[in-house]
C-alpha positions as MATLAB code, in Angstrom:
seq = 'MFKKAFYKGFKLSNYYDNFGTIEEKILKQEFILQKYKNNNFFFFNRVDNLLYYFINDLQNFNLKANYIKILTKTDKQLLQHNDFLKLNHFKEILNHKQMILKKDEIKLKKFTFISKASHEDSKEIYSFFRKYFDPYLFYFSQKNLEEKIPNILVYKENQKIRAALIYTQTLNANFLDFIAVDRNLKHKNVAFALLNHYFAANTQNKFFKLFVEEKNQKAINFYKRAGFCFNHINLKFYRNF';
ca = [
     155.015  -35.621 -164.554;
     152.855  -36.628 -161.571;
     150.329  -38.455 -163.770;
     153.052  -40.609 -165.302;
     154.503  -41.364 -161.865;
     151.038  -42.159 -160.463;
     150.284  -44.795 -163.083;
     153.756  -46.241 -162.687;
     153.003  -46.626 -159.000;
     154.408  -45.429 -155.689;
     155.835  -47.520 -152.880;
     153.812  -45.671 -150.269;
     150.866  -43.269 -150.186;
     148.142  -42.153 -147.787;
     145.751  -41.268 -150.634;
     143.312  -43.989 -151.683;
     141.157  -42.641 -154.539;
     141.865  -42.873 -158.264;
     143.808  -40.397 -160.375;
     140.618  -38.798 -161.683;
     139.737  -37.459 -158.245;
     143.276  -36.116 -157.789;
     143.196  -34.429 -161.186;
     139.864  -32.790 -160.340;
     141.217  -31.504 -157.029;
     144.312  -30.100 -158.756;
     142.195  -28.305 -161.362;
     140.011  -26.830 -158.603;
     143.194  -25.793 -156.777;
     142.154  -27.890 -153.804;
     145.347  -29.962 -154.135;
     148.492  -27.827 -154.009;
     151.917  -29.363 -154.663;
     153.823  -28.548 -151.485;
     157.015  -30.470 -152.173;
     158.567  -32.505 -154.977;
     161.852  -34.365 -154.704;
     163.214  -37.206 -156.854;
     159.804  -38.554 -157.875;
     158.352  -38.104 -154.379;
     155.279  -35.864 -154.263;
     153.544  -34.087 -151.380;
     150.177  -32.387 -151.908;
     148.426  -30.143 -149.393;
     144.636  -30.351 -149.494;
     143.180  -26.877 -148.916;
     139.768  -28.335 -148.056;
     140.638  -30.775 -145.279;
     143.982  -29.103 -144.358;
     145.840  -32.415 -144.579;
     149.023  -33.489 -146.356;
     148.981  -36.407 -148.805;
     152.170  -38.153 -149.852;
     153.111  -40.261 -152.860;
     156.638  -41.530 -152.299;
     159.196  -44.057 -153.488;
     161.959  -43.257 -150.986;
     162.050  -43.531 -147.203;
     163.933  -40.518 -145.876;
     163.533  -37.273 -143.967;
     161.952  -34.865 -146.457;
     162.176  -31.816 -144.149;
     158.458  -31.200 -144.452;
     156.570  -28.148 -143.242;
     154.352  -28.460 -140.186;
     151.410  -30.600 -141.276;
     148.683  -32.971 -140.246;
     148.199  -36.285 -142.068;
     145.753  -39.176 -141.846;
     146.251  -42.863 -142.609;
     143.405  -45.312 -143.261;
     144.203  -48.978 -142.624;
     142.414  -52.315 -142.340;
     145.277  -54.280 -140.749;
     148.286  -53.654 -138.509;
     150.479  -54.858 -141.375;
     149.243  -52.000 -143.576;
     150.078  -49.471 -140.876;
     153.567  -50.926 -140.396;
     154.353  -49.978 -143.992;
     154.031  -46.306 -143.005;
     155.967  -46.464 -139.729;
     159.446  -45.726 -141.119;
     158.157  -42.702 -143.026;
     156.365  -41.440 -139.910;
     159.450  -41.793 -137.709;
     161.882  -40.276 -140.212;
     159.608  -37.254 -140.700;
     158.754  -36.792 -137.005;
     155.029  -37.562 -137.231;
     153.353  -38.602 -133.993;
     149.879  -40.043 -133.565;
     147.354  -37.645 -132.053;
     144.019  -39.404 -132.665;
     142.736  -42.826 -133.603;
     139.256  -43.222 -135.054;
     137.638  -46.626 -135.481;
     134.958  -47.355 -138.040;
     131.525  -48.599 -137.022;
     128.912  -50.066 -139.344;
     125.170  -50.718 -139.243;
     123.137  -52.906 -141.606;
     119.865  -51.504 -142.913;
     117.780  -54.470 -141.730;
     118.857  -53.837 -138.123;
     117.309  -50.350 -137.999;
     114.111  -49.606 -136.097;
     112.810  -46.172 -137.040;
     110.957  -43.756 -134.785;
     109.323  -40.458 -135.727;
     110.316  -37.075 -134.321;
     108.725  -33.766 -135.262;
     111.502  -31.384 -134.225;
     114.207  -32.316 -136.785;
     114.327  -30.576 -140.172;
     116.400  -30.423 -143.320;
     118.878  -27.575 -143.546;
     118.334  -24.680 -145.945;
     120.936  -22.742 -147.912;
     120.424  -19.807 -145.556;
     121.721  -22.033 -142.747;
     125.131  -22.799 -144.299;
     127.120  -20.060 -142.543;
     125.594  -20.872 -139.164;
     126.145  -24.613 -139.690;
     129.815  -23.992 -140.447;
     130.262  -21.930 -137.277;
     128.336  -24.488 -135.245;
     130.550  -27.425 -136.205;
     133.756  -25.436 -135.832;
     132.873  -25.113 -132.136;
     133.195  -28.863 -131.756;
     135.849  -30.014 -134.246;
     139.445  -29.009 -134.945;
     140.162  -27.707 -138.476;
     142.029  -30.866 -139.509;
     139.035  -32.978 -138.454;
     136.222  -30.834 -139.822;
     137.138  -31.037 -143.498;
     134.246  -29.018 -144.963;
     134.592  -25.380 -145.937;
     131.562  -23.098 -145.876;
     131.372  -23.444 -149.663;
     131.393  -27.241 -149.339;
     128.554  -27.042 -146.851;
     126.461  -24.979 -149.240;
     126.813  -27.799 -151.769;
     125.956  -30.414 -149.126;
     122.827  -28.712 -147.790;
     120.563  -31.565 -149.054;
     122.616  -33.901 -146.845;
     122.398  -31.902 -143.623;
     119.822  -32.232 -140.842;
     119.376  -29.644 -138.101;
     117.634  -29.039 -134.814;
     116.767  -25.457 -133.864;
     115.654  -23.670 -130.725;
     114.567  -20.035 -130.926;
     115.550  -20.113 -134.622;
     119.161  -20.982 -133.760;
     120.910  -24.228 -134.698;
     121.583  -26.272 -131.567;
     122.330  -29.630 -133.205;
     123.190  -30.863 -136.694;
     124.219  -33.923 -138.700;
     126.100  -34.128 -142.017;
     126.210  -37.246 -144.183;
     127.640  -38.387 -147.514;
     125.945  -40.724 -149.982;
     128.001  -43.360 -151.840;
     127.003  -46.170 -154.189;
     126.452  -48.904 -151.596;
     126.703  -47.159 -148.244;
     126.043  -43.922 -146.455;
     128.619  -42.198 -144.239;
     127.736  -40.143 -141.199;
     130.407  -37.465 -141.456;
     129.676  -35.314 -138.414;
     127.121  -34.944 -135.667;
     127.172  -32.344 -132.892;
     124.615  -31.503 -130.218;
     124.561  -28.629 -127.739;
     123.837  -29.237 -124.077;
     120.773  -28.218 -122.065;
     118.248  -28.540 -124.873;
     114.473  -28.516 -124.635;
     114.357  -32.094 -125.931;
     116.643  -34.649 -124.271;
     116.823  -37.087 -127.201;
     117.974  -34.767 -130.007;
     121.019  -36.865 -130.951;
     118.866  -39.984 -131.259;
     116.265  -38.032 -133.255;
     118.920  -36.763 -135.687;
     120.160  -40.308 -136.169;
     116.637  -41.571 -136.869;
     115.979  -38.870 -139.457;
     119.331  -39.695 -141.039;
     118.295  -43.350 -141.388;
     114.830  -42.424 -142.657;
     116.279  -40.133 -145.334;
     118.509  -42.906 -146.680;
     116.435  -46.086 -146.680;
     117.863  -47.018 -150.085;
     121.250  -47.775 -148.522;
     122.279  -51.235 -147.316;
     124.899  -49.996 -144.872;
     125.565  -46.976 -142.677;
     129.141  -46.190 -141.631;
     130.912  -43.716 -139.372;
     134.183  -43.111 -137.547;
     134.369  -42.565 -133.807;
     137.334  -41.541 -131.651;
     138.505  -44.653 -129.781;
     138.536  -42.890 -126.377;
     135.108  -41.283 -126.749;
     133.234  -43.919 -124.786;
     130.065  -41.828 -124.542;
     129.797  -41.634 -128.349;
     130.697  -45.318 -128.744;
     127.945  -46.345 -126.318;
     125.456  -44.108 -128.129;
     126.213  -45.692 -131.502;
     126.148  -49.206 -130.048;
     122.672  -48.542 -128.638;
     121.636  -47.540 -132.159;
     122.920  -50.874 -133.488;
     126.363  -49.946 -134.831;
     129.292  -52.316 -134.313;
     133.024  -52.036 -135.000;
     134.731  -53.428 -138.079;
     138.513  -53.568 -138.608;
     139.125  -50.167 -140.232;
     141.174  -47.528 -138.407;
     141.683  -43.873 -139.298;
     144.694  -42.378 -137.531;
     145.740  -38.722 -137.462;
     149.331  -37.521 -137.037;
     151.238  -34.261 -136.892;
     154.947  -33.399 -137.183;
     155.092  -30.376 -134.885;
];
């Protein structure tokens, strides 16, 4: 039923991948059908704790309390979602802007105190990032992190993780998913060192991308010093409670 409707097309959706990825998530029970009404579908993602909608009608669907995210390149694209957001009582809570860095603009430096994560670190890494990010923002489960261990860099003091970085490899670019650094560390440039090791581990990529919260000026300045600049992509988060 959903497959047929998907290929027929929906008037509005906040999900941007192909049907194959949806089908895989459904089979893994990551995507759970939360609501279906008159060819309008709402799936809850158990991994990132967000709601994804595939709709043909603009109305109040009486949805459960949920978070959603909307990725847009233009204001016109966002306007298409506004009526749905208003009718279903969603209000913006965060706006992330994408930044990008070209490979040829990177100047690498060497640091000896950054290392790759091991599988034994996965539980501690999960707890570490949960200190800094809300559940709807930190979309990795502990199981996901175990699978992503090759793409995680860490900094330790006294055998405890005090900073870490997670990234995702794609065909033409590399995404910095999350970075977090404790305060009062032995080394004062740990964030910069993590970023350098991240670049060095992915020299095959042409572009590096990330999202930063628009009001986090400290993070924005840090990424600008590293050579990142803004493009026109926004990632907004909403909730209806």
